[in-house]
C-alpha positions as CSV (number, residue, x, y, z in Angstrom):
1,X,-57.1,4.0,-22.4
2,X,-58.1,2.6,-19.0
3,X,-57.5,5.3,-15.9
4,X,-55.1,2.6,-14.6
5,X,-52.4,3.8,-16.8
6,X,-49.7,5.2,-14.6
7,X,-46.6,7.6,-14.5
8,X,-48.5,11.1,-15.5
9,X,-49.4,9.9,-19.2
10,X,-52.4,11.5,-20.8
11,X,-54.9,9.7,-22.7
12,X,-53.1,10.3,-26.0
13,X,-49.7,8.8,-24.9
14,X,-49.4,5.0,-25.1
15,X,-46.8,2.5,-23.7
16,X,-45.8,0.0,-26.3
17,X,-44.9,-4.0,-25.5
18,X,-43.4,-6.0,-28.0
19,X,-44.0,-9.9,-27.9
20,X,-41.3,-12.4,-28.7
21,X,-42.1,-15.7,-29.9
22,X,-39.8,-17.6,-27.7
23,X,-41.4,-20.3,-25.6
24,X,-39.8,-22.9,-23.9
25,X,-41.2,-26.0,-21.8
26,X,-40.0,-26.6,-18.6
27,X,-41.6,-29.2,-16.3
28,X,-44.7,-29.1,-17.6
29,X,-45.0,-25.3,-17.9
30,X,-44.3,-22.6,-20.5
31,X,-42.6,-19.6,-20.6
32,X,-43.5,-16.5,-22.8
33,X,-41.2,-13.3,-22.8
34,X,-42.5,-9.9,-23.5
35,X,-40.4,-6.9,-23.9
36,X,-42.1,-4.0,-22.6
37,X,-41.2,-0.4,-23.6
38,X,-42.2,2.6,-21.3
39,X,-42.3,0.9,-17.7
40,X,-40.8,3.5,-15.5
41,X,-42.0,2.1,-11.9
42,X,-43.2,-0.3,-9.7
43,X,-46.5,0.8,-10.2
44,X,-45.8,0.1,-14.1
45,X,-44.7,-3.4,-12.9
46,X,-47.8,-3.9,-10.6
47,X,-50.4,-3.0,-13.2
48,X,-48.9,-5.2,-16.0
49,X,-48.3,-8.1,-13.5
50,X,-51.9,-8.1,-12.0
51,X,-53.6,-8.3,-15.6
52,X,-51.3,-10.7,-16.9
53,X,-51.8,-12.9,-13.7
54,X,-55.6,-12.8,-14.3
55,X,-55.1,-15.1,-17.1
56,X,-56.2,-18.5,-17.1
57,X,-53.2,-20.9,-16.7
58,X,-50.6,-18.2,-15.6
59,X,-48.5,-19.1,-12.5
60,X,-45.9,-16.6,-12.1
61,X,-45.1,-13.3,-13.9
62,X,-41.4,-11.8,-13.3
63,X,-40.6,-8.4,-14.7
64,X,-36.9,-7.3,-15.1
65,X,-37.7,-3.3,-15.0
66,X,-35.4,-1.4,-17.5
67,X,-36.6,2.3,-17.1
68,X,-36.7,4.2,-20.2
69,X,-35.8,1.2,-22.1
70,X,-37.1,-2.5,-22.7
71,X,-38.2,-4.3,-19.8
72,X,-38.3,-8.1,-20.0
73,X,-41.7,-9.8,-18.6
74,X,-41.7,-13.5,-18.2
75,X,-44.9,-15.2,-18.0
76,X,-44.7,-18.8,-16.7
77,X,-47.8,-20.8,-17.5
78,X,-49.4,-24.0,-17.5
79,X,-51.0,-23.8,-21.2
80,X,-50.0,-21.7,-24.1
81,X,-51.0,-18.0,-24.2
82,X,-52.2,-16.4,-27.4
83,X,-50.7,-12.6,-28.4
84,X,-54.4,-11.8,-28.3
85,X,-55.0,-13.1,-24.8
86,X,-51.7,-11.4,-23.9
87,X,-52.5,-8.0,-25.8
88,X,-55.9,-7.8,-24.0
89,X,-54.4,-8.1,-20.5
90,X,-51.6,-5.8,-21.1
91,X,-54.3,-3.2,-23.0
92,X,-56.3,-3.5,-19.4
93,X,-53.2,-2.0,-17.9
94,X,-52.9,1.0,-20.6
95,X,-50.4,-0.6,-22.5
96,X,-50.2,-1.5,-26.3
97,X,-49.0,-4.6,-28.0
98,X,-46.4,-4.4,-30.7
99,X,-45.9,-7.3,-32.7
100,X,-42.3,-8.7,-33.3
101,X,-41.4,-8.4,-36.9
102,X,-38.1,-10.2,-36.5
């Protein structure tokens, strides 16, 4: 796990995120929603946002922080992002992607 993981978690603890497959096209942009578990503070939000914003085509990342529950991350991009792209970016922030089985 990268040393950037926050909130005093040890290397054996993992945050998880769950991707939703809902994507909507609005004015030439795509919005992808990601549910994140384990984010508890502004530093968590900043870490995940920074990594996602570094992806090619990402215009904005908005986080609805819900400490202790699922936080919703909305990624606005000019192109479709693959789950692996999102997963790799989130892994750089110290979180894990969990496939949505719904």
